[in-house]
N, C-alpha and C positions, 0 to 999 in steps of 0.2 A: 772751591770744588775739590781741590787736592786733599784738603782735610776731611771732607765728606767721604771721599773714596777710601782714605786711610781708615776712617772710623768703620766703614762697611767691611773692609778687609779684616780689621782687628775684631770686629763684631762676630764675623764668621768663625774666627779662631777661638773666640770666647765661647760661642755656642758649641763648637766641636769639642772643646776642652771639657765641657760639662754636658756631654751628650746623655748622661744619665737622666737629666731633667726631661728629655724627650720621652723616656720610658714612663716617668712619673706622670707627665701630662697625659700620655695615652691612657694610663690606668685610670686617671681621674675622669677622662672622657667616657670610658667604658662604664665606670661606676655611675656617672650621670645618666647614661642610657638605661642601665639596669634599674636605677631608682625611679626613672620615668614609668616603667612598667609596674614596679612594685608599689610605689607611693601613689601614683596617679592612675595607672592602668587597672589595678585590681578594684579600687572603689568604683571606677567607671563601669567595669565589667559587672560588678555586683548590682549597680544601679540599672544597667541594661537588662540583667536577668529579672530584677524586680519589675521593671517596666514591661518586660515581656509577658509576665503573668497578667498585668493590668490591661495590656493591649489586647489580650485574648477576649476581654470583656468590653472592648471599645464600643461595640454596637449598642451596648446597654448604657454606657457612660456618656456617649456623645451628646444625646439630647439634653441631659442635665448640665453638661459643661457649656453647651451653647447658651443655655439660659443664665448660667452663672459662671463666667470665665474665671472669676477670682477663686473658684473652688479648685481649679487646676493647680494654682500656686499653693493653696492650702494643703491639698492632697499630697503634693510632691515636694513640700518644703524641706522635709528631711533629706530627700535625695539631692536636691539642689544644694543644701548646706553641706552635705558630705562631699560632693564634687568640688565645691568652692574651697573647703578646708583642705582637701587633698591637693588641690592646685597650689594653695598658699604654702603648704608644707613642702611640696616639691620645689617651689621657687626658693624657699628659705634654705632648704638642705643643699641644693645645687649652688646657690649663691655663696653660702658660707664655705662650702668645700672648695669651690673655684678660687675664692679670694684667699683661703688658707694656702692652697697650692701656689697661687700667685705670689704671696708673701715669701714663701720658701724659695721660689724660683728667683725673684728679684734679689733676695738676700744673698743667695749663692752666687749669682752673676756679679753682684757688687763686690763681694769678698774676693772673687776670682779676678775681677778687673783691677782691683787696687793692690792685690797681693799675689805676685807671680808664683809664690811657693804654696798657695792654697790648694788643697786637695779636696775633692768632693767626698762627702760622707752623708749617710742618711741622718745621722744624729745632728749634724750641722743644718741640714735642710729642715728638719722638724723644729729645731731651735729658732731658726730664722722665721719660719712660718708662725710659730707661737708668738714671737716677739712683735711681728708686724701685723698680725690679724686684726686686732681691734682698731689700730690707727688707719689701716687700709679701709676697713668698713666705714669708719667715720668720714674719711676723705672722699671715698666714692659716693657716699650718701650726700655729702655736701656739694660735690660737683653736679650730681644729678638734680639736686634741689635748685642749684643756681641756674642750670639750663632750663628747668621747668618754669622758674620765676620769669626768666627772660621771655620765654614763649608766651606766658600768660599776659605779661605787660604789653608785649607787642600785639597780641590778639585783641586786647582791650583797646589799645590806641588805634588799631586798624578798624575795629568796629565803630569807634567814635568818628574816625575820619570818613568811613563809609556812610554813617548817618548824616554827617554834615554835608557830604557831596549830594546825597539823595534829597536833603532839604533844600539845598541851593538850586539844584537842577532837577525839577520834578519830571520833566519830559526826557525821553530817551534820546537826548541830543548827542552829537559827536563829542562834545566836551565831557559829558557824563561817561560815555563809553570809554573815552581815553583815560579818565581818572580811575574808572573801575578796573580796566586792564592794568593800569600802572600799579594800583593797590594790590591786585592779585599777584602780579609779577614781583612786587616788593616783598610780599609775604613768602613766596617761594624762595627768592634769593636770600632773604633774611634767615629763613629756616635752614638753608644749606650752610650759611655762614655760622649760625649758632651751633649746629651739629658739629661742624669742622672745628670751630673754636673750642667747644667742649671736649672733643676728642684730643686735640692738641694739648690743651691745658691739663686735662685729666691724666694723660699719659706722662707728661713731664712732671706733674705733681707727684705721681706714684714713684717715679724715678728719684725725685728729690727727697721725698719722705724716707725711702729705704736707704738711699745712699748717704744722706746726711744724718739720718736717725733723729730728726726733729719731730715736734708735735705737729698736729694737723694744721693749725692756723699758721704756725711758723713756716711750714712747708708751702702753704698757699702763698704767703707773702714772698718767700724765696723764689717760687716758680714765676710769680708775676714779674719780679725784678729780673730774673734770668731771661724771660721772653722779651722784656722791654729792652734789655741791654744786648740781646742776641736775636735780632729778628730773623736771621738766616736759619734759626732753628725751625721756623715754620716751613721753610723750603725743604729742609732736611726731612721733616716729618712727611711732607707731601710726597717727596721722592720715595719714601718707604712705603706709603700707602699705594702709590702707583705700581711699585715693584711687587707688592704683595698681591694686588689685584691681577697683575699680568701673570705672575707665577701660578695663581689659582686658575686663571683662564686656560693656560696651557695644560695644567693638570686635568681640568674638567674635560678638555678635548680628548686627552688620552683615556680618561675614565669612561667617557661615553663610548669610545671605540672598543675598549676592552670589555665593557659590561654587556656587549652583545652575546658573549659566551656566559651562560648562567653559572657555570662552575667557578668562574673567576670573581663573581660578585662578592662573596665574603672576603676574599683576598684583597679586592679593590677597596672595600670599606676599611679594612685594617691598615692598608697602605695609605689611604686618604687620611685617617686619623693620625698616623705617625707623621705624615707630610705636613699636615696642619700644625701639629705640635712643634715640629722643628722650625717651621716658618715663624710661628709666634715667638718662640724662644730667641730666634735670630733677630727679630725686630726689637725685642727688649734688650738684647745684647748691643745692637747698634745705638739705641738711645742711651744706655748706660755709659758706653764708651764715649759717645759724643758729649754727654754732660760732664764726665770726669775730665775730658780734655779741655773743654771750653771753660770750666770753672777752676782749672788747675788744682784739682782735688788734692793731689799729693802735696803740693806746696802749701796749701792752706792748712792741712792737718799736721804737716811737719812744723809749721809755725806755731800751732797750738801746743804741740808737744814741747817745744822749746820754752 
């Protein structure tokens, strides 16, 4: 626990040393909001305007649509396609932008954690972001795919088990009710475990990838070995999640109280964005400091240089 407290203290120092990252993260959040209205909002608005003209003739169209519902999809296929494409473009743009910013943020925090003489600069941020972007994209995609595969496998096995139970006990007996409740509870518990495990593994894998500068598969293997050899890393991550939720709960209480005054609403939104950005960067700082200390990063790399 003493080491965890030390990592949190040094993590705050690391985040405060690179407070410029909070400004960058805030700008990225604002860009994402603007892109929502530009990339997704404008096409939806155009579709609503188009539908508005058609709805004016709804009384004439309704009888024919009731006779042939497929005509509705055919008539508005272009509108549906436009909205879906806009949504996909919005997700792609915000995902790449967020991961690009994450790569720069983790790179800067890593450089600052292992080099006390490091000074923040925009050029170093963009260089780190460019270097880490493709590897982060592949790693995040791989982690998401792994979690989805686990969910699918468990749902298939749960369906098979439910079918077997139903075949064995055809009546609504106490035994069947017990097994049904147990299966449902198992799915809920397993889902929570899978999500938490995916978050833990994904977060440490990102830290390992950027800190050690390895490839995606090497980083996955190193993360697995790190978590196997350092099980207390799970407790540390859980502490950070609980602290993050508690800090947000306190902030939301203050936000609700202040939002009663309409004049303060824009200021509350800006402060909320800045607060969230700082909390996120602080959490990444804690994880990087923890990984550097637990793996004796300086000693390992000094040995490589010799």
